[in-house]
C-alpha positions as CSV (number, residue, x, y, z in Angstrom):
1,M,161.9,104.7,115.7
2,Y,164.3,103.1,113.4
3,H,163.2,103.1,109.7
4,P,165.2,100.0,108.5
5,Q,167.3,99.7,105.2
6,F,166.4,97.3,102.4
7,W,169.6,95.4,100.8
8,S,169.6,93.1,98.4
9,I,172.4,90.4,99.5
10,R,173.7,87.6,96.5
11,Q,174.6,84.1,98.5
12,N,177.3,82.8,95.7
13,P,180.9,82.6,97.4
14,Y,183.5,83.2,94.6
15,A,180.4,83.0,92.1
16,N,180.8,79.1,91.7
17,T,178.7,77.9,94.8
18,N,175.3,75.2,94.5
19,Q,172.9,77.8,94.7
20,V,169.7,75.2,95.6
21,Q,172.2,74.4,98.6
22,M,172.9,77.7,99.9
23,R,169.5,78.6,99.5
24,E,168.1,74.9,101.1
25,L,171.0,76.3,103.9
26,I,169.4,79.7,104.3
27,I,165.8,78.7,104.8
28,S,167.1,75.7,107.2
29,Q,169.4,77.8,109.5
30,N,167.5,81.7,108.9
31,I,171.2,83.0,108.8
32,V,172.8,85.0,105.8
33,T,176.2,84.8,105.4
34,C,178.8,87.9,104.8
35,P,180.1,88.3,101.3
36,F,183.5,87.2,101.3
37,G,183.3,86.1,105.0
38,H,182.7,82.2,103.6
39,L,185.9,80.4,103.5
40,N,189.9,80.9,103.6
41,E,191.6,84.2,104.2
42,A,189.1,86.4,102.9
43,R,186.8,85.3,106.0
44,N,189.7,85.3,108.8
45,N,189.9,89.1,107.2
46,V,186.5,89.4,108.4
47,I,186.6,88.1,111.9
48,N,189.8,89.9,112.2
49,G,188.5,93.3,111.1
50,V,190.6,93.6,108.4
51,Y,188.5,93.2,105.8
52,N,188.9,92.5,101.9
53,E,188.2,96.3,100.7
54,E,190.1,95.8,96.9
55,Q,188.7,92.6,96.4
56,S,185.3,93.2,97.7
57,N,184.4,96.6,97.0
58,S,184.1,97.2,100.5
59,Q,181.0,95.0,100.7
60,D,181.9,92.7,104.3
61,R,183.0,96.0,105.8
62,K,178.7,97.2,104.4
63,F,177.5,93.6,106.1
64,I,179.7,94.0,109.6
65,E,179.2,97.9,109.9
66,N,176.3,98.9,107.8
67,I,173.5,96.2,108.5
68,N,171.2,96.4,111.4
69,I,168.7,94.8,113.3
70,D,165.2,95.1,112.1
71,D,166.8,95.8,108.2
72,I,165.0,94.1,105.3
73,I,167.3,91.9,103.0
74,L,165.9,90.6,99.2
75,I,168.2,87.4,99.1
76,P,168.4,86.6,94.7
77,F,170.3,83.1,93.9
78,A,172.2,82.6,90.4
79,G,169.6,79.9,88.1
80,L,166.7,81.0,90.9
81,K,163.5,81.8,90.5
82,E,162.4,82.3,93.5
83,C,164.5,84.7,96.0
84,I,164.3,84.5,99.9
85,L,162.6,88.1,101.6
86,A,164.0,88.2,105.3
87,R,164.7,90.5,108.5
88,I,167.5,91.2,110.2
89,V,166.9,89.3,114.0
90,S,171.3,89.4,115.1
91,E,174.7,91.3,115.2
92,P,177.4,89.7,113.2
93,I,178.4,86.1,114.0
94,Y,181.7,85.7,113.4
95,G,182.1,81.9,112.9
96,I,178.3,80.7,112.3
97,D,178.6,76.5,113.4
98,T,175.9,74.9,110.6
99,G,177.8,71.8,111.4
100,L,178.5,71.7,107.3
101,F,181.4,71.7,105.5
102,T,182.3,72.7,102.6
103,C,184.6,71.2,99.4
104,I,184.6,71.2,95.7
105,C,182.9,69.5,93.7
106,D,182.7,69.2,89.9
107,G,184.3,72.2,89.9
108,K,181.8,74.0,92.6
109,I,181.4,75.0,95.9
110,Q,179.6,72.6,97.4
111,V,178.3,72.5,101.1
112,T,178.5,68.9,102.5
113,N,177.3,66.9,105.3
114,E,180.4,65.5,106.6
115,G,184.6,66.6,105.6
116,D,187.7,68.3,106.5
117,K,186.4,71.9,106.2
118,P,184.3,73.5,108.8
119,F,181.8,75.5,107.2
120,S,181.6,78.2,109.8
121,P,181.0,81.8,107.8
122,V,180.4,85.3,108.9
123,G,177.1,85.6,109.0
124,R,173.8,87.0,110.9
125,K,170.4,85.8,112.4
126,I,167.2,86.5,110.1
127,E,163.4,85.7,110.2
128,I,162.6,84.7,106.7
129,I,159.5,86.4,105.4
130,R,158.8,84.6,102.5
131,S,161.2,81.7,100.9
132,D,158.7,82.9,97.2
133,V,159.5,86.6,96.3
134,R,159.2,86.5,92.3
135,F,160.6,89.1,89.6
136,D,159.0,89.2,86.2
137,D,163.2,89.5,85.1
138,K,165.3,89.8,88.4
139,R,168.4,91.2,86.4
140,R,166.3,94.6,85.5
141,V,166.1,95.3,88.5
142,L,168.6,94.0,91.3
143,P,171.8,94.3,91.7
144,R,174.6,92.8,90.3
145,V,177.3,93.1,93.5
146,S,177.0,90.7,96.2
147,L,175.2,93.6,98.6
148,S,174.0,96.6,97.9
149,I,171.4,99.2,99.0
150,I,167.8,98.4,97.4
151,N,164.4,101.0,97.1
152,P,162.0,98.5,98.5
153,N,159.5,99.7,95.9
154,I,161.7,96.6,93.9
155,I,160.1,94.4,95.3
156,P,156.6,92.9,93.8
157,N,153.5,93.2,96.7
158,L,155.5,94.5,99.3
159,K,152.7,96.5,101.2
160,D,150.9,92.8,101.2
161,I,154.4,91.1,102.7
162,L,155.3,93.4,105.3
């Protein structure tokens, strides 16, 4: 029997993406995106299996090769108190059709309803378990990197959730 791994996956492409929009996108479309699998050449590298090893510290490779269906993910957002807890329910999808676009507005990457740069990231489908997981101070318990394995005991009330 497979015992799921627990992962923390941040959703902040280029550390410069509107986090409210990313959270809403994840909840509305039930997807999680691959680190470095969002835009431009880095996304194309992931699609082509080349990966962005130096830039990503292998986080994109781990997302594709090490995360499995039924693994549990915790998605924290910069500047937001609530995290999403979800289960992975698909293999990697190379170019999710979100029906949305990206642009740079006010110096941040924005996800928009119209534009000329389609937002079709590499990602996976998820089943959201909870969208309101809170920590007293998530900076003390969650890794700062985009993707890492975590100890499930750090998740508040995990036994009640799962």
